[in-house]
C-alpha positions in Angstrom: -82.9 41.5 28.5 -83.6 39.3 31.5 -85.3 40.6 34.6 -82.0 40.2 36.6 -80.3 42.7 34.3 -83.2 45.0 34.2 -83.0 45.3 38.0 -79.3 46.3 37.8 -80.3 49.5 35.9 -81.4 52.3 38.3 -83.3 55.1 36.7 -82.5 58.7 37.7 -84.6 60.1 40.5 -82.5 63.2 41.2 -82.9 66.3 39.1 -80.0 68.7 38.3 -78.9 71.2 35.7 -77.2 69.2 32.9 -74.5 71.9 32.5 -73.3 72.7 36.0 -74.8 69.8 37.9 -76.5 72.0 40.5 -79.7 70.6 41.9 -82.6 71.8 39.8 -86.4 71.2 39.9 -87.2 68.7 37.1 -83.7 69.2 35.7 -84.4 72.7 34.4 -81.4 74.6 33.1 -80.4 76.9 36.0 -80.6 80.7 35.7 -76.9 81.1 35.2 -76.5 78.4 32.5 -79.7 79.6 30.8 -77.8 82.7 29.7 -75.9 80.4 27.2 -78.6 78.1 25.9 -82.1 78.0 24.5 -82.8 74.8 26.4 -85.4 74.8 29.1 -84.5 71.5 30.7 -82.6 68.3 29.8 -83.9 65.0 31.2 -81.5 62.1 31.8 -83.0 58.7 32.2 -80.2 56.7 33.7 -76.6 56.8 35.0 -73.9 56.4 32.3 -71.6 54.9 34.9 -73.8 51.8 34.9 -71.9 49.1 33.0 -75.0 47.7 31.4 -76.0 51.1 30.1 -72.6 51.6 28.5 -72.8 48.1 26.9 -76.3 48.7 25.5 -75.4 52.1 24.1 -72.1 50.9 22.6 -73.8 47.9 20.9 -76.6 50.1 19.7 -74.4 52.8 18.1 -71.1 51.0 17.2 -72.1 47.4 16.7 -75.2 48.5 14.8 -77.7 46.5 16.8 -80.7 48.6 16.0 -83.1 46.2 17.8 -81.7 47.6 21.1 -83.9 50.7 20.4 -86.8 49.0 22.2 -84.8 48.3 25.4 -83.2 51.8 25.5 -86.5 53.6 24.7 -88.2 51.5 27.4 -85.7 53.0 29.9 -86.5 56.5 28.7 -90.3 55.9 29.0 -90.0 54.3 32.4 -88.0 57.3 33.6 -90.6 59.7 32.2 -93.5 57.7 33.8 -92.0 57.0 37.2 -91.0 60.7 37.6 -94.2 62.0 36.0 -92.1 64.3 34.0 -94.7 65.6 31.5 -97.3 65.9 34.2 -95.1 67.8 36.6 -93.7 70.0 33.8 -97.3 70.8 32.7 -96.6 69.4 29.2 -99.4 67.9 27.1 -98.5 65.4 24.3 -100.8 67.3 21.9 -98.6 70.4 22.3 -95.3 68.6 21.7 -93.1 67.4 18.9 -90.1 65.1 19.1 -87.1 66.1 17.2 -84.3 63.6 16.8 -80.7 64.9 16.7 -79.7 64.2 13.0 -76.8 62.3 11.5 -74.8 63.5 8.5 -75.7 61.5 5.4 -72.2 59.8 5.3 -72.6 58.6 8.9 -76.1 57.5 8.3 -75.0 55.4 5.3 -72.2 53.9 7.4 -74.5 53.0 10.4 -77.7 52.3 8.4 -79.9 54.2 10.9 -80.1 57.2 13.1 -80.2 56.0 16.7 -81.9 59.2 17.9 -84.7 58.7 15.4 -85.3 55.1 16.4 -85.5 56.2 20.1 -87.8 59.0 19.1 -90.1 56.7 17.2 -90.5 54.4 20.2 -91.3 57.3 22.5 -93.7 58.6 19.9 -95.5 55.2 19.8 -96.0 55.3 23.5 -97.1 58.9 24.0 -98.6 59.6 20.5 -96.3 62.6 20.1 -95.3 63.1 16.4 -91.7 62.9 15.3 -90.4 65.5 12.9 -86.9 65.6 11.3 -86.8 69.4 11.7 -83.0 69.5 11.7 -80.5 68.5 9.1 -76.8 68.0 9.7 -75.1 70.4 7.4 -71.5 69.3 8.2 -69.9 65.9 8.6 -68.3 66.9 11.9 -65.7 64.9 13.8 -66.9 62.6 16.5 -67.4 64.5 19.8 -66.2 61.6 21.9 -62.5 62.5 22.2 -62.8 66.3 21.9 -62.3 68.8 24.7 -65.2 71.1 25.8 -64.1 74.1 23.6 -63.3 71.8 20.7 -66.8 70.3 20.9 -68.4 73.7 20.6 -66.2 74.7 17.7 -66.7 71.4 16.0 -70.5 71.9 16.0 -70.6 75.5 14.9 -73.1 75.9 12.0 -73.4 72.0 11.9 -77.2 72.0 11.9 -79.7 73.8 9.7 -83.5 73.9 9.9 -85.5 71.6 7.5 -87.7 74.1 5.7 -89.4 71.3 3.8 -91.5 70.4 6.8 -94.6 72.5 7.7 -95.4 72.5 11.4 -98.1 74.1 13.4 -97.1 77.2 15.4 -96.8 77.1 19.2 -95.5 73.6 19.5 -92.9 72.7 22.1 -89.9 70.7 21.0 -88.2 67.8 22.7 -84.8 67.0 21.3 -84.0 63.3 21.4 -80.4 61.9 21.6 -78.7 58.9 23.1 -76.0 60.4 25.2 -75.1 64.0 26.3 -71.6 65.0 27.5 -71.1 68.7 27.7 -74.4 69.5 26.1 -72.9 71.2 23.0 -74.9 69.2 20.5 -78.2 69.8 22.2 -77.4 73.5 22.7 -76.6 74.0 19.0 -79.8 72.1 17.9 -81.8 74.2 20.3 -80.4 77.4 19.0 -81.5 76.5 15.4 -85.0 75.6 16.7 -85.3 78.8 18.6 -84.3 80.8 15.5 -87.1 79.1 13.7 -89.9 79.9 16.1 -89.8 77.4 19.0 -90.1 79.1 22.4 -89.8 76.0 24.6 -87.2 73.4 23.9 -86.3 70.4 26.0 -83.7 67.6 25.8 -84.3 64.0 26.5 -81.5 61.5 26.5 -80.6 58.1 27.9 -77.6 59.2 30.0 -74.9 61.8 30.5 -71.2 60.8 30.0 -68.6 62.6 32.0 -66.6 65.2 30.2 
């Protein structure tokens, strides 16, 4: 991507709760919304209303241009670095694991890759944080794109299970990686499964948030 286009993408510098949009230190989930989720914070790298962001994500996911993982991961990394997210949140790479939001096998075969895993690998390469596929998609759910808020939650109920084939050291903090968040239903359900399997601190990290 040329420098001119890079300059058209502004990274987020304001922090707010991903669920209610109230201003929040380091995008921590506010006290009221925390009653309904295991997530500690969700970090949003850029603005989904940016036309270039939409084009990049669409081509990545639906035109299967997996080479765009580098550009999109670079946006995430630049956001983390410019805002000193890990430093300000007192998070050390040695204490973290990256957990990509999984695809169902059928959708993986159709697309040929899990976009969340590709993003996680690029972030992993930069920070030396290991990636673990700790979650499996148990149901081939409908696409969340055209569903209403309540329908999204129902669609994802019991959609994820923990991957017991992976041994992981205790006391790690998990960062869920996904491309886009809308209502946060997917991240919430993934975080619930991780919490039930021993993770005390769980964060979300995505490219952008699409309006509900």
